[in-house]
C-alpha positions, 0 to 999 in steps of 0.5 A: 389618824394616818401617820404620813411619815410612813412615806419614809419607809422606802428610805429607811429600807434602802440600806436593806435593799438588794438587786435581784431577779424578783420584781413586785409591782403594785397597781391601784385603780378606783372601782367604777360602775356605769356613771358611778364612782365609789370609794373602793380601790382595787390593788394588784400585787404582781410578781414581774420577775423570774423568781418567786417572792415571799411577802409578809401576809400582814403587809397586804391590806386585810379586812373584817367582813364588814370591810374595816381594815385590820391596820391603819395601812393607807396613806390618805390626805384631803386636798385641804391638808386634813387627814380623815380619822381611822375607824378600822381596828388594830390587831395584836398578831399571834407569833405564828401570824407575825411570820406568815407570808404570801408566796407569789410565783413569777408572773402571778398576782394577788388582788384585793379590793378595799372600800376606803369609806369603811375604815376612814371618815371621808367627806362627801365631795372631798378629793383625797390622795390615797396610797395603799401600803408598799410591801417588803419582800424577799426573793426565794432563790432555791424554791417557791416555798422558801420561808422568810428567814427572821433576821435576814436583811435582803429585803426589796421594797415595792412602793405603791402609787398614789391615786386621787379620788373624790368621795361620792355622796353618801359613801362614808360608812365608817362608824363614828366613835366618840371615845365614850365607854362602850357597854359590854352587854351582848353575849358576843362581847361579855367574857365568861367567868373563867376568861375574866379570871384569866384576864384579871390574873394577867393584869398585875403581871402586865401592870408590873411589866409596864411599871418596870419598863418606865422605871428602867427608862427613867433610870437611864437619865441622870444629872451631873453637877459642874462648877457652872452648870448641871448637865443631863446624862443618858446611859445608852444600853443595849436594851434601849439601842435595840428598840429605840436606837441611839439616844443622843445628847440629852441636853438637846431637845429631841422629839423622838426621845420625848415621844418614847418617854411619853408613850412608855409613861402613858402605857404604865398609867392607863391600867387604872383607866381600862374598861370592862374587857370584851371577849368579842373576836370576829371569826375572820381573825380568830386564828391569827389574833390575840387581842384587838382595839378600836381607835376612838374607843379608848381603854377597851381591849377585846380578847380573842381565844388565842389570848387565853392559851398564852402563858403568863411568863412575859419572856416566853417566845410564844408570847404571853398574856401580860405582854399582849395587854401591854401592847394593846394599852400602848395603842390608845391615843389620849391626853397622856400620849399619842397611840402606837402604830403597828406599821402594817406588821411590816416590822412585827418580828424582833429582828425587824423591829430592831432594824427599824430602830437602827434605820429610822428612830422617828418611826421606831418611837411609835412602833407597838411591836418595838415597844412590846419587845422593849418592855419584855427586854427581848434578846438584849444583853441586859 
């Protein structure tokens, strides 16, 4: 289900916004044929400024060949207040893909068409208010091929407009998922013996990573006895601050702190619930993705070929098998905790995830990449 708090993205990025000669405008319209309306949207990202811009590739909606989105990237709500279930997929990007950008020269645009019904369960005849994802971008001042610099905070934010559509009859194509175990029977989904061995060798490392993350978080909490009461304490550390911000008074109930503890605890618990792994990897994502999951099919991780070339060292800058497994397990949405969100890979780099923790703890608490960096203790002082 779409996290509508992403509407806050323009606010949280305001502190990192600069005035520049670049201006990205986002337009959206519904596709129509003669006398027929569809649940397809055409989205135009146009550089209306005088300088070229770099837009994170993954912040622009991408799909599989069957139309399913690679991330739950649209804000969508029915007029009765309900939100349709997301039926796309969630991908774990390679380190290179996390840095990939689209360079848009002045006056040029990028156009994508998305069939909303392929990724969201729309009800026939229901009116939906929909907005594609806004994008962060950087002005390239020296050359049109200037890459995005990690850690730079001169981002500009381009919001996307909302559009109202009525879901046509019979238009919904999203495949319902029951959460039941999926049978791994076809040659496309079964893992070869050597790949199963690699997954099984990485699993104890991932399990320990999860257990250590939970144990570390638990160790930050304590109690002090006074003559009249017992006071809860919290030890704020650089590791916690980097990925979840300032905790605040532990004696005051805070939903963000509760969410962080629930997700980290649930991720450590789910290892015993995992299904038999799948090695299905659609060709359109094979070069950019380590692994992926499908909302509604809990405890199943699909591994791509890139996964098997990753090292086992959890602190490797190129990523690792164990960290990938940890990231994917955090996505599952079950009775233990809400699943994490990729936020359209807008904050996939360590510096960006840390900026998110600094500017909006509410979003950082459910951020899959930030959770990953917390578990591996990326660039903290501890």
